[in-house]
N, CA, C and O of each residue as an XYZ file, in Angstrom:
328
protein
N       0.777     -1.270      0.083
C       0.050      0.025      0.049
C       0.901      1.254      0.096
O       1.888      1.284      0.830
N       0.535      2.354     -0.720
C       1.228      3.455     -0.958
C       1.021      4.284      0.457
O      -0.058      4.423      1.034
N       2.242      4.781      0.866
C       2.088      5.677      2.085
C       1.599      7.006      1.677
O       2.032      7.633      0.711
N       0.592      7.424      2.543
C       0.064      8.802      2.384
C       0.857      9.823      3.143
O       1.539      9.501      4.116
N       0.767     11.097      2.685
C       1.379     12.055      3.406
C       0.182     12.550      4.504
O      -1.031     12.436      4.327
N       0.819     13.095      5.616
C      -0.122     13.692      6.677
C      -0.877     14.791      6.075
O      -0.388     15.385      5.113
N      -1.988     15.112      6.532
C      -2.667     16.307      6.144
C      -1.922     17.530      6.338
O      -1.106     17.697      7.245
N      -2.276     18.507      5.322
C      -1.590     19.891      5.529
C      -2.699     20.813      6.086
O      -3.867     20.772      5.701
N      -2.190     21.692      7.080
C      -3.297     22.340      7.805
C      -2.559     23.707      7.979
O      -1.350     23.938      7.974
N      -3.737     24.638      8.153
C      -3.335     26.194      8.318
C      -3.636     26.487      9.861
O      -4.721     26.149     10.333
N      -2.794     27.036     10.539
C      -3.031     27.409     12.106
C      -2.964     28.762     12.326
O      -1.911     29.377     12.160
N      -4.184     29.391     12.752
C      -4.068     30.807     13.000
C      -3.870     30.974     14.512
O      -4.673     30.418     15.261
N      -3.011     31.590     14.940
C      -2.728     31.544     16.420
C      -2.036     32.955     16.878
O      -1.464     33.699     16.082
N      -2.157     33.186     18.134
C      -1.847     34.295     18.946
C      -0.412     34.212     19.409
O      -0.209     33.391     20.303
N       0.633     34.915     18.965
C       1.861     34.815     19.438
C       2.091     35.955     20.541
O       1.408     36.976     20.629
N       3.204     35.599     21.393
C       3.610     36.749     22.305
C       4.669     37.683     21.470
O       5.190     37.349     20.405
N       4.861     38.792     22.091
C       5.872     39.777     21.333
C       6.549     40.423     22.476
O       6.114     40.427     23.627
N       7.872     41.081     21.990
C       8.623     41.980     22.716
C       8.823     43.265     22.365
O       8.506     43.411     21.184
N       9.177     44.185     22.823
C       9.496     45.547     22.321
C      10.887     45.919     22.003
O      11.206     47.055     21.653
N      11.767     44.861     22.143
C      13.154     45.047     21.730
C      13.715     46.276     22.298
O      14.375     47.012     21.564
N      13.498     46.613     23.674
C      14.124     47.583     24.393
C      13.636     49.095     24.234
O      14.123     50.077     24.793
N      12.587     49.059     23.365
C      11.895     50.440     23.291
C      11.155     50.917     24.548
O      10.636     50.043     25.243
N      11.053     52.108     24.896
C      10.303     52.473     26.044
C       8.902     52.891     25.595
O       8.682     53.779     24.772
N       7.965     52.149     26.232
C       6.563     52.258     25.827
C       5.714     52.597     27.284
O       6.036     52.122     28.373
N       4.676     53.431     27.080
C       3.859     53.822     28.357
C       2.833     52.772     28.380
O       2.531     52.059     27.422
N       2.330     52.740     29.542
C       1.256     51.677     29.909
C       0.043     51.849     28.970
O      -0.675     50.903     28.646
N      -0.159     53.258     28.509
C      -1.298     53.435     27.603
C      -1.024     52.985     26.350
O      -1.923     52.549     25.632
N       0.276     53.045     25.950
C       0.739     52.574     24.471
C       0.512     50.892     24.547
O       0.099     50.219     23.602
N       0.813     50.458     25.655
C       0.654     48.863     25.689
C      -0.836     48.407     25.719
O      -1.225     47.300     25.346
N      -1.577     49.358     26.187
C      -3.081     49.021     26.239
C      -3.660     48.984     24.865
O      -4.582     48.225     24.567
N      -3.104     49.813     24.040
C      -3.496     50.060     22.711
C      -2.914     49.057     21.524
O      -3.388     48.904     20.398
N      -1.813     48.455     22.073
C      -1.177     47.605     21.036
C      -1.871     46.315     20.755
O      -2.130     45.542     21.678
N      -2.209     46.029     19.401
C      -2.970     44.896     19.172
C      -2.291     43.619     19.461
O      -1.090     43.551     19.725
N      -3.179     42.496     19.398
C      -2.532     41.178     19.647
C      -1.674     40.759     18.344
O      -1.996     41.338     17.306
N      -0.665     39.862     18.275
C       0.049     39.622     17.325
C      -0.341     38.308     16.725
O       0.009     37.275     17.297
N      -1.080     38.261     15.552
C      -1.743     36.957     15.072
C      -0.905     36.569     13.855
O      -0.574     37.351     12.964
N      -0.598     35.257     13.921
C       0.201     34.773     12.924
C      -0.598     33.511     12.245
O      -1.471     32.909     12.869
N      -0.254     33.206     11.044
C      -0.768     31.992     10.306
C       0.403     31.155      9.957
O       1.374     31.623      9.362
N       0.315     29.950     10.318
C       1.448     28.891     10.046
C       0.653     27.689      9.491
O      -0.423     27.270      9.918
N       1.503     27.135      8.289
C       0.980     25.917      7.647
C       2.124     24.876      7.697
O       3.302     25.165      7.908
N       1.684     23.742      7.496
C       2.591     22.558      7.568
C       1.753     21.232      7.428
O       0.539     21.162      7.239
N       2.723     20.112      7.571
C       2.150     18.887      7.584
C       1.671     18.577      9.209
O       2.409     18.909     10.137
N       0.536     17.998      9.408
C       0.074     17.902     10.670
C       0.737     16.600     11.373
O       0.424     15.476     10.980
N       1.502     16.758     12.242
C       2.315     15.718     12.741
C       1.706     15.063     14.141
O       1.858     13.881     14.447
N       1.022     16.000     14.898
C       0.383     15.543     16.112
C      -0.496     16.723     16.643
O      -0.159     17.895     16.480
N      -1.540     16.379     17.230
C      -2.521     17.301     17.898
C      -3.266     16.572     19.092
O      -3.859     15.495     19.027
N      -3.118     17.328     20.106
C      -3.805     16.700     21.480
C      -4.230     17.979     22.304
O      -4.252     19.103     21.802
N      -4.532     17.734     23.483
C      -5.064     18.882     24.374
C      -3.913     19.796     24.682
O      -4.190     20.911     25.125
N      -2.677     19.468     24.505
C      -1.573     20.301     24.728
C      -1.275     21.342     23.574
O      -0.739     22.435     23.757
N      -1.657     20.892     22.485
C      -1.345     21.687     21.334
C      -1.236     21.054     20.008
O      -1.723     19.928     19.907
N      -0.672     21.592     18.959
C      -0.359     21.032     17.643
C       1.044     21.189     17.316
O       1.767     22.123     17.661
N       1.390     20.069     16.538
C       2.760     20.084     15.953
C       2.714     20.023     14.395
O       2.210     19.006     13.917
N       3.137     20.902     13.612
C       3.254     20.904     12.355
C       4.643     20.854     11.704
O       5.513     21.454     12.335
N       4.966     20.342     10.729
C       6.292     20.217     10.092
C       6.316     20.981      8.754
O       5.299     20.926      8.063
N       7.271     21.620      8.364
C       7.592     22.178      7.156
C       7.951     21.304      6.139
O       7.677     21.612      4.979
N       8.609     20.100      6.430
C       8.987     19.242      5.445
C       8.545     17.902      5.896
O       8.359     17.852      7.111
N       8.314     16.744      5.213
C       7.818     15.597      5.534
C       8.502     14.564      4.700
O       8.513     14.735      3.481
N       9.170     13.335      5.306
C       9.794     12.123      4.478
C       8.918     11.088      4.659
O       8.776     10.662      5.805
N       8.248     10.555      3.683
C       7.288      9.406      3.756
C       7.990      8.137      4.240
O       7.521      7.391      5.099
N       9.234      7.947      3.569
C       9.859      6.669      3.770
C      10.239      6.357      5.342
O      10.403      5.202      5.734
N      10.336      7.277      6.031
C      10.481      6.964      7.524
C       9.583      7.813      8.501
O       9.827      7.923      9.703
N       8.508      8.408      7.850
C       7.507      9.107      8.429
C       8.033     10.157      9.541
O       7.548     10.335     10.658
N       9.122     10.792      8.972
C       9.719     11.883      9.961
C       9.426     13.398      9.374
O       9.309     13.610      8.167
N       9.334     14.305     10.267
C       9.036     15.578      9.862
C      10.283     16.501     10.278
O      10.850     16.364     11.362
N      10.618     17.350      9.423
C      11.673     18.482      9.975
C      10.998     19.931      9.945
O       9.964     20.196      9.332
N      11.709     20.774     10.664
C      11.185     22.128     10.947
C       9.882     22.093     11.752
O       8.964     22.866     11.479
N       9.808     21.284     12.646
C       8.691     21.054     13.409
C       8.404     22.199     14.223
O       9.351     22.743     14.791
N       7.208     22.662     14.370
C       6.777     23.788     15.170
C       5.588     23.378     16.096
O       4.558     22.868     15.656
N       5.812     23.641     17.397
C       4.614     23.433     18.358
C       4.000     24.689     18.694
O       4.657     25.713     18.886
N       2.646     24.617     18.772
C       1.716     25.700     19.000
C       0.907     25.134     20.250
O       0.187     24.147     20.104
N       1.028     25.736     21.412
C       0.311     25.522     22.600
C      -1.223     25.730     22.300
O      -1.618     26.648     21.581
N      -1.924     24.963     22.803
C      -3.331     24.952     22.679
C      -3.997     26.228     22.877
O      -4.893     26.602     22.120
N      -3.602     26.888     23.840
C      -4.270     27.965     24.505
C      -3.766     29.205     23.633
O      -4.158     30.329     23.947
N      -2.980     29.045     22.639
C      -2.607     30.133     21.762
C      -3.354     29.950     20.258
O      -3.290     30.859     19.430
N      -3.956     28.888     20.028
C      -4.560     28.613     18.800
C      -5.931     29.226     18.808
O      -6.703     29.198     19.766
N      -6.168     29.817     17.570
C      -7.480     30.556     17.279
C      -8.190     29.649     16.393
O      -9.366     29.400     16.659
N      -7.631     29.113     15.359
C      -8.259     28.280     14.475
C      -7.470     27.267     13.646
O      -6.354     27.649     13.294
N      -7.846     26.059     13.278
C      -7.131     25.277     12.416
C      -7.905     24.724     11.284
O      -8.924     24.066     11.493
N      -7.429     24.984      9.997
C      -8.086     24.550      8.970
C      -7.329     23.596      8.179
O      -6.143     23.816      7.934
N      -7.974     22.460      7.722
C      -7.275     21.582      6.831
C      -7.106     21.982      5.304
O      -8.136     22.275      4.696
N      -6.160     22.010      4.782
C      -6.024     22.645      3.340
C      -5.965     21.373      2.532
O      -6.545     21.428      1.448
N      -5.400     20.286      2.837
C      -5.270     19.146      1.749
C      -5.063     17.926      2.555
O      -4.923     16.836      2.000
């Protein structure tokens, strides 16, 4: 049987950020919007702790590279692309 690739997913998630040493007032920080990212990759694993997606996948040994873990509490939406 031919080995299938894992599904490809798009994950919309809320990331943390830093101000790189700039001085900000408390009012500035209250107005700063959330930092929303979209990541795509091969779905390696998903459970109540979060999701792991890989930028590259090798079917022969079922291994992913450039694996990213996104904690569940940071995930806004997951959509299957393929």
